ZAMI-435438 format. One line per 8 residues: number of its first residue (from 1); for each residue x, y, z of C-alpha. Coordinates in steps of 0.05 Angstrom, whole numbers, always signed. Layout:
! residues N
NUM) X,Y,Z  ...;
END
This chain:
! residues 628
1) +400,+2123,+3341  +471,+2128,+3311  +504,+2066,+3285  +560,+2034,+3321  +625,+2053,+3292  +685,+2001,+3286  +734,+2058,+3279  +741,+2132,+3299;
9) +736,+2187,+3249  +797,+2234,+3246  +776,+2304,+3263  +846,+2338,+3267  +918,+2336,+3241  +978,+2355,+3285  +1033,+2384,+3244  +1107,+2377,+3262;
17) +1106,+2446,+3300  +1049,+2426,+3344  +997,+2471,+3310  +929,+2435,+3300  +891,+2442,+3239  +813,+2428,+3244  +783,+2384,+3187  +714,+2403,+3167;
25) +658,+2364,+3121  +608,+2394,+3076  +579,+2464,+3064  +551,+2498,+3128  +482,+2530,+3126  +463,+2485,+3070  +401,+2446,+3073  +378,+2391,+3020;
33) +307,+2398,+3011  +251,+2379,+2957  +288,+2310,+2949  +260,+2238,+2953  +255,+2212,+3028  +322,+2195,+3059  +340,+2122,+3061  +360,+2132,+3132;
41) +352,+2183,+3188  +402,+2175,+3246  +397,+2214,+3312  +454,+2229,+3359  +509,+2233,+3308  +566,+2274,+3339  +589,+2315,+3281  +584,+2329,+3209;
49) +645,+2289,+3189  +611,+2228,+3224  +549,+2239,+3183  +591,+2240,+3121  +624,+2173,+3138  +559,+2142,+3153  +540,+2164,+3078  +603,+2136,+3052;
57) +587,+2070,+3096  +521,+2062,+3061  +546,+2086,+2991  +533,+2012,+2964  +459,+2019,+2988  +453,+2088,+2950  +474,+2143,+2994  +495,+2200,+2948;
65) +491,+2259,+2996  +476,+2279,+3067  +447,+2332,+3108  +464,+2342,+3181  +420,+2378,+3233  +454,+2413,+3294  +418,+2453,+3346  +419,+2464,+3425;
73) +362,+2486,+3464  +338,+2487,+3539  +266,+2464,+3526  +229,+2425,+3581  +288,+2442,+3633  +282,+2485,+3691  +361,+2492,+3692  +403,+2532,+3645;
81) +430,+2473,+3618  +423,+2462,+3538  +411,+2399,+3501  +439,+2380,+3431  +392,+2361,+3376  +434,+2323,+3326  +412,+2285,+3265  +439,+2258,+3201;
89) +397,+2245,+3141  +428,+2198,+3086  +399,+2218,+3012  +399,+2174,+2950  +407,+2236,+2903  +477,+2267,+2878  +495,+2332,+2914  +504,+2394,+2877;
97) +528,+2453,+2915  +482,+2516,+2905  +514,+2574,+2867  +469,+2624,+2904  +420,+2621,+2957  +358,+2589,+2941  +380,+2557,+2876  +366,+2483,+2862;
105) +349,+2433,+2912  +397,+2460,+2961  +374,+2519,+3002  +406,+2559,+3054  +383,+2548,+3124  +414,+2555,+3192  +434,+2499,+3240  +447,+2453,+3174;
113) +507,+2425,+3139  +504,+2386,+3080  +551,+2353,+3025  +564,+2291,+2978  +605,+2228,+2984  +660,+2257,+2938  +688,+2197,+2894  +673,+2128,+2917;
121) +694,+2067,+2867  +670,+2003,+2862  +710,+1944,+2843  +734,+1944,+2771  +689,+1906,+2716  +728,+1876,+2659  +688,+1838,+2605  +732,+1797,+2555;
129) +711,+1801,+2481  +739,+1770,+2419  +807,+1782,+2394  +834,+1802,+2462  +790,+1860,+2467  +767,+1880,+2536  +711,+1928,+2558  +738,+1960,+2622;
137) +684,+1992,+2665  +693,+2039,+2721  +631,+2045,+2771  +622,+2089,+2831  +589,+2148,+2861  +613,+2219,+2855  +639,+2209,+2784  +647,+2278,+2751;
145) +592,+2311,+2716  +641,+2329,+2656  +649,+2259,+2637  +693,+2263,+2575  +753,+2289,+2620  +751,+2219,+2656  +816,+2172,+2636  +844,+2108,+2653;
153) +911,+2071,+2648  +923,+1995,+2657  +995,+1980,+2692  +1024,+1916,+2718  +988,+1896,+2782  +1053,+1900,+2825  +1063,+1972,+2797  +1040,+2042,+2828;
161) +995,+2087,+2786  +1053,+2131,+2766  +1083,+2076,+2723  +1073,+2077,+2646  +1021,+2039,+2609  +1035,+1962,+2605  +1065,+1944,+2540  +1012,+1894,+2531;
169) +958,+1944,+2528  +931,+1976,+2462  +879,+2028,+2459  +906,+2076,+2514  +962,+2125,+2496  +1004,+2168,+2544  +1044,+2225,+2526  +1071,+2223,+2600;
177) +1053,+2172,+2656  +1005,+2217,+2680  +972,+2249,+2614  +935,+2195,+2579  +882,+2184,+2525  +823,+2169,+2501  +760,+2189,+2533  +708,+2137,+2553;
185) +671,+2105,+2499  +609,+2104,+2537  +585,+2139,+2606  +527,+2143,+2653  +520,+2182,+2716  +557,+2124,+2753  +599,+2092,+2702  +648,+2101,+2650;
193) +672,+2048,+2598  +731,+2039,+2554  +745,+1986,+2495  +817,+1963,+2499  +860,+1909,+2479  +907,+1871,+2525  +954,+1818,+2492  +972,+1753,+2526;
201) +1049,+1747,+2547  +1094,+1688,+2558  +1067,+1682,+2628  +1001,+1692,+2662  +993,+1766,+2683  +949,+1812,+2725  +938,+1884,+2712  +913,+1940,+2751;
209) +868,+1997,+2734  +882,+2065,+2750  +829,+2123,+2745  +826,+2197,+2741  +766,+2236,+2746  +801,+2294,+2706  +835,+2337,+2692  +897,+2286,+2691;
217) +965,+2313,+2692  +1001,+2296,+2761  +1016,+2228,+2790  +970,+2246,+2851  +911,+2251,+2804  +909,+2176,+2793  +874,+2128,+2841  +880,+2049,+2836;
225) +814,+2019,+2828  +799,+1952,+2865  +808,+1890,+2833  +854,+1867,+2778  +846,+1839,+2707  +876,+1770,+2694  +903,+1750,+2630  +922,+1677,+2619;
233) +990,+1664,+2584  +993,+1657,+2510  +986,+1592,+2476  +1052,+1602,+2432  +1117,+1636,+2445  +1170,+1652,+2394  +1244,+1657,+2397  +1294,+1688,+2346;
241) +1362,+1660,+2334  +1417,+1660,+2282  +1400,+1733,+2264  +1437,+1766,+2208  +1424,+1834,+2163  +1375,+1793,+2123  +1361,+1722,+2154  +1339,+1691,+2219;
249) +1310,+1626,+2252  +1241,+1636,+2283  +1221,+1580,+2330  +1149,+1574,+2356  +1138,+1535,+2419  +1070,+1517,+2453  +1052,+1529,+2520  +1057,+1462,+2564;
257) +986,+1480,+2593  +954,+1488,+2523  +916,+1434,+2481  +967,+1394,+2440  +968,+1409,+2369  +998,+1375,+2306  +1064,+1418,+2297  +1071,+1395,+2224;
265) +1009,+1435,+2211  +1032,+1498,+2239  +1040,+1563,+2195  +1066,+1632,+2218  +1073,+1701,+2189  +1108,+1759,+2217  +1069,+1823,+2207  +1083,+1899,+2219;
273) +1051,+1916,+2288  +1016,+1979,+2255  +990,+1933,+2191  +916,+1940,+2171  +874,+1904,+2123  +846,+1941,+2066  +787,+1961,+2098  +826,+1997,+2156;
281) +789,+1970,+2210  +818,+1971,+2282  +802,+1898,+2290  +848,+1884,+2229  +910,+1910,+2268  +961,+1858,+2278  +949,+1783,+2270  +888,+1774,+2224;
289) +878,+1733,+2163  +885,+1790,+2113  +945,+1827,+2151  +1001,+1822,+2098  +1069,+1788,+2121  +1125,+1836,+2125  +1181,+1790,+2094  +1176,+1721,+2066;
297) +1189,+1649,+2095  +1177,+1578,+2074  +1104,+1555,+2083  +1120,+1491,+2122  +1169,+1491,+2181  +1239,+1480,+2149  +1270,+1449,+2210  +1240,+1380,+2232;
305) +1180,+1395,+2278  +1187,+1364,+2344  +1134,+1355,+2403  +1109,+1427,+2421  +1159,+1462,+2373  +1172,+1482,+2301  +1222,+1529,+2269  +1222,+1572,+2201;
313) +1283,+1606,+2166  +1255,+1676,+2148  +1289,+1725,+2093  +1277,+1789,+2060  +1312,+1759,+1997  +1372,+1801,+2003  +1355,+1873,+2028  +1366,+1887,+2106;
321) +1308,+1871,+2151  +1267,+1935,+2156  +1271,+1966,+2229  +1211,+1966,+2275  +1168,+1919,+2317  +1136,+1860,+2288  +1080,+1813,+2307  +1095,+1736,+2302;
329) +1032,+1708,+2286  +1016,+1631,+2288  +960,+1591,+2265  +959,+1517,+2283  +908,+1486,+2231  +942,+1478,+2160  +878,+1453,+2129  +853,+1524,+2130;
337) +911,+1551,+2092  +925,+1570,+2018  +999,+1579,+2005  +1012,+1637,+1955  +1078,+1666,+1937  +1106,+1639,+2002  +1058,+1681,+2042  +1006,+1649,+2088;
345) +943,+1688,+2073  +884,+1639,+2083  +815,+1664,+2099  +783,+1631,+2158  +848,+1617,+2195  +847,+1637,+2272  +916,+1673,+2278  +940,+1686,+2348;
353) +999,+1731,+2366  +1060,+1700,+2401  +1102,+1740,+2449  +1177,+1724,+2454  +1196,+1676,+2503  +1234,+1729,+2540  +1172,+1768,+2555  +1173,+1822,+2496;
361) +1111,+1830,+2457  +1144,+1842,+2393  +1200,+1820,+2348  +1241,+1880,+2353  +1288,+1892,+2295  +1336,+1951,+2314  +1363,+2004,+2267  +1435,+1998,+2248;
369) +1465,+2063,+2273  +1531,+2067,+2226  +1566,+2114,+2182  +1531,+2080,+2119  +1462,+2095,+2155  +1474,+2164,+2183  +1525,+2221,+2182  +1547,+2241,+2251;
377) +1529,+2307,+2271  +1473,+2351,+2299  +1405,+2368,+2267  +1385,+2440,+2249  +1348,+2480,+2295  +1322,+2549,+2309  +1334,+2570,+2383  +1304,+2629,+2420;
385) +1332,+2664,+2481  +1296,+2707,+2534  +1325,+2753,+2587  +1344,+2699,+2640  +1411,+2696,+2669  +1427,+2631,+2637  +1401,+2606,+2571  +1402,+2530,+2558;
393) +1408,+2498,+2486  +1383,+2425,+2475  +1418,+2399,+2411  +1393,+2337,+2381  +1432,+2295,+2333  +1460,+2227,+2319  +1523,+2190,+2333  +1554,+2256,+2360;
401) +1602,+2222,+2407  +1640,+2198,+2346  +1659,+2269,+2329  +1733,+2292,+2344  +1709,+2346,+2388  +1642,+2372,+2410  +1654,+2447,+2421  +1589,+2489,+2418;
409) +1602,+2561,+2402  +1558,+2618,+2386  +1580,+2673,+2332  +1556,+2735,+2296  +1576,+2708,+2233  +1562,+2648,+2194  +1594,+2580,+2221  +1624,+2570,+2150;
417) +1669,+2627,+2157  +1732,+2638,+2199  +1720,+2687,+2249  +1779,+2737,+2277  +1783,+2739,+2349  +1828,+2777,+2402  +1837,+2732,+2468  +1779,+2729,+2517;
425) +1751,+2796,+2494  +1721,+2771,+2433  +1657,+2808,+2411  +1642,+2758,+2353  +1651,+2691,+2388  +1631,+2658,+2454  +1641,+2587,+2474  +1583,+2552,+2513;
433) +1590,+2504,+2571  +1570,+2433,+2552  +1532,+2402,+2614  +1509,+2340,+2581  +1524,+2303,+2522  +1506,+2230,+2486  +1501,+2205,+2417  +1430,+2235,+2412;
441) +1433,+2300,+2452  +1482,+2357,+2474  +1463,+2409,+2528  +1496,+2469,+2529  +1487,+2534,+2570  +1513,+2606,+2562  +1505,+2664,+2612  +1468,+2729,+2590;
449) +1529,+2773,+2604  +1569,+2730,+2550  +1512,+2732,+2500  +1502,+2810,+2512  +1575,+2821,+2487  +1556,+2793,+2417  +1503,+2848,+2408  +1431,+2848,+2391;
457) +1432,+2779,+2345  +1410,+2739,+2317  +1471,+2691,+2319  +1495,+2626,+2292  +1502,+2566,+2337  +1562,+2524,+2315  +1593,+2455,+2325  +1668,+2468,+2327;
465) +1713,+2405,+2317  +1773,+2445,+2343  +1785,+2494,+2403  +1762,+2562,+2378  +1789,+2600,+2437  +1866,+2600,+2419  +1922,+2584,+2464  +1899,+2603,+2539;
473) +1878,+2674,+2545  +1932,+2703,+2498  +1911,+2771,+2469  +1941,+2758,+2403  +1893,+2757,+2343  +1870,+2688,+2329  +1826,+2662,+2274  +1771,+2609,+2297;
481) +1768,+2555,+2240  +1702,+2544,+2205  +1653,+2500,+2241  +1588,+2463,+2222  +1522,+2504,+2236  +1472,+2476,+2280  +1424,+2533,+2276  +1410,+2606,+2288;
489) +1394,+2638,+2357  +1346,+2697,+2363  +1327,+2740,+2423  +1253,+2739,+2425  +1244,+2771,+2487  +1277,+2809,+2545  +1227,+2764,+2589  +1254,+2700,+2625;
497) +1238,+2637,+2590  +1226,+2568,+2617  +1186,+2586,+2675  +1131,+2550,+2713  +1073,+2583,+2755  +1034,+2540,+2805  +969,+2583,+2823  +907,+2567,+2859;
505) +839,+2560,+2826  +781,+2603,+2840  +829,+2656,+2869  +848,+2729,+2848  +922,+2724,+2835  +976,+2743,+2785  +1032,+2721,+2737  +1099,+2747,+2752;
513) +1139,+2758,+2689  +1211,+2776,+2707  +1265,+2800,+2653  +1302,+2860,+2631  +1286,+2925,+2597  +1211,+2900,+2585  +1162,+2952,+2556  +1107,+2959,+2607;
521) +1061,+2997,+2561  +1065,+2946,+2500  +1092,+2878,+2524  +1033,+2831,+2541  +1015,+2759,+2553  +962,+2713,+2532  +942,+2646,+2566  +925,+2590,+2521;
529) +907,+2515,+2525  +965,+2470,+2541  +961,+2434,+2473  +958,+2496,+2433  +1017,+2531,+2400  +1034,+2602,+2418  +1023,+2651,+2360  +972,+2605,+2331;
537) +918,+2592,+2384  +867,+2649,+2410  +870,+2660,+2487  +830,+2610,+2532  +773,+2647,+2570  +792,+2710,+2536  +855,+2715,+2583  +898,+2770,+2555;
545) +907,+2811,+2616  +941,+2880,+2618  +998,+2891,+2673  +983,+2924,+2738  +1002,+2996,+2749  +1062,+2979,+2793  +1094,+2936,+2743  +1170,+2952,+2723;
553) +1212,+2940,+2667  +1242,+2878,+2703  +1178,+2854,+2738  +1106,+2854,+2704  +1049,+2829,+2741  +991,+2807,+2704  +926,+2795,+2743  +889,+2731,+2730;
561) +835,+2686,+2755  +823,+2609,+2735  +760,+2581,+2751  +783,+2508,+2752  +843,+2468,+2758  +885,+2454,+2695  +950,+2464,+2654  +961,+2525,+2607;
569) +1017,+2559,+2570  +1040,+2631,+2582  +1053,+2668,+2507  +1089,+2733,+2507  +1083,+2790,+2454  +1143,+2843,+2466  +1132,+2892,+2411  +1173,+2952,+2444;
577) +1142,+2996,+2391  +1083,+3048,+2407  +1048,+3028,+2339  +1056,+2956,+2343  +998,+2932,+2381  +1000,+2855,+2400  +954,+2815,+2352  +942,+2737,+2366;
585) +1000,+2717,+2314  +1047,+2763,+2353  +1045,+2719,+2415  +1099,+2674,+2391  +1144,+2669,+2452  +1125,+2611,+2499  +1146,+2637,+2572  +1124,+2575,+2605;
593) +1070,+2532,+2639  +1013,+2552,+2687  +992,+2494,+2731  +928,+2512,+2766  +912,+2467,+2826  +884,+2468,+2894  +950,+2447,+2931  +995,+2508,+2927;
601) +1000,+2508,+3001  +1043,+2443,+2994  +1097,+2477,+2960  +1104,+2522,+3024  +1147,+2465,+3052  +1218,+2460,+3014  +1216,+2385,+3025  +1159,+2382,+2973;
609) +1194,+2427,+2918  +1248,+2396,+2864  +1250,+2465,+2828  +1273,+2533,+2852  +1207,+2566,+2868  +1187,+2632,+2906  +1119,+2654,+2930  +1091,+2714,+2887;
617) +1068,+2776,+2917  +998,+2764,+2885  +990,+2688,+2906  +1017,+2626,+2877  +1088,+2605,+2861  +1136,+2622,+2804  +1189,+2569,+2791  +1253,+2566,+2751;
625) +1304,+2517,+2729  +1312,+2450,+2763  +1357,+2449,+2825  +1423,+2416,+2819;
END
């Protein structure tokens, strides 16, 4: 008989407009045969979703897939009534959907529905090793077959999985909170392990493990694993006081809960956080016996030690402290030391890292941003524009807010030369609109119609320190003063840039490329992996589609089909010449990104969009600039 259920299984979702959307479970007309005997056979189970739930309930007992039988008959009844025959089989073997009828252990058969448990995660397992190392193991049912795409990140226990990796964690790097590395160091069918380091802080901390089965590039791809990793507070903390350009006082304090030691025998050294010993082994990173001190200090505490604290005067000997993050290392037993040139480097000492008393992991020395270090201004760059109505230019630099004026112009002649112009009708110079400015970045924009006035290009992007447009809109001749050149601007394509396409996987669809005066016969796109560079990489999955017959000079449709979710780049080749066929190194223009997922239906609701998106005729969405 069917087991008693403590809670019901949801079978439908009611949308705001009152329409009902039925939920389904498993693959219909599929029977799992030729497998080990089921761990349980339950009759009278009312639906396929109840059967799946029963398998989930018994996942810890080995259930990995299920088959549900449903048939009605009127046997042994003289009336016209029918009787349901319902049975649920819980099976201890991973479910693999057949690619075609009769393949593998799953076969096509009427009255049957089969499926797996999807992903079920067991509580996290973290094993402490030496030198703050941990082996973190994710265990569960339904882990992906492609094991190398699995990822974890470790965040503070109170944070969500959209948070960045905790600063105390080494061995996990994220280019974005949702895109992390590395792959597991060891995997089995139902486990994946990573070797990481978690450094103790000034207080005891608990950390949460977030898991992604892969691919991983959105916040919703991450799931918190049950359980936490508890890390005790550090035995020592440091504080830096009386900091000058080349001297400071470092004070070490012992945690009250630690076993008392003789402060007169303490020694310290300050090590660059990236320091390695001569062997270059990972374990040599940071506080080890062979790590060389970044700058000098007296061997004994220069201030009179007190119970639980000691202080040292640290100096570079004259030069300014180097900028960066440094580990403050403590060894509590002086008899293990040999002092040499005022640098503690005794073999056998058990060096331990000390976090800052305010919670920071490192001693941070900031670079001094001043005229003696930097010349205020913008960095040189090459900029590219397409056929979009408004082009944005992101201009990096240093101390740019200290400039007298920050006026961005685009010119047909070099910035170093004076440019004659006539009122607002100049065909040699246009002023850009600055929409954001900081010391490190200026963002300016220019409308396509203003750019078109200046001809075909290329052009020069300039930073003017005085208004180049003359008094008002006067039509009298005016000579714009010489300016500092930021870089060059090239029109690489008549196609619009900075686009994002969101498409369904495993579906025939198309990528819409918009622009002006595009060449239908010769302009082409290439799809490459997200981490590859346009003009350097070959097409992924040989995706170099030709446009459809109904493409126009302002809208080209390129048919595509992606077998699985992922992120890709769209590279463009615009030759415009009959004898210039596109080769791999001609696809140098990056039009934007393609995000392939199973959730494009969500974007139908404007509440879930933060970008200006429209549904493509061939399916999926094309999105442009961020909405204001």
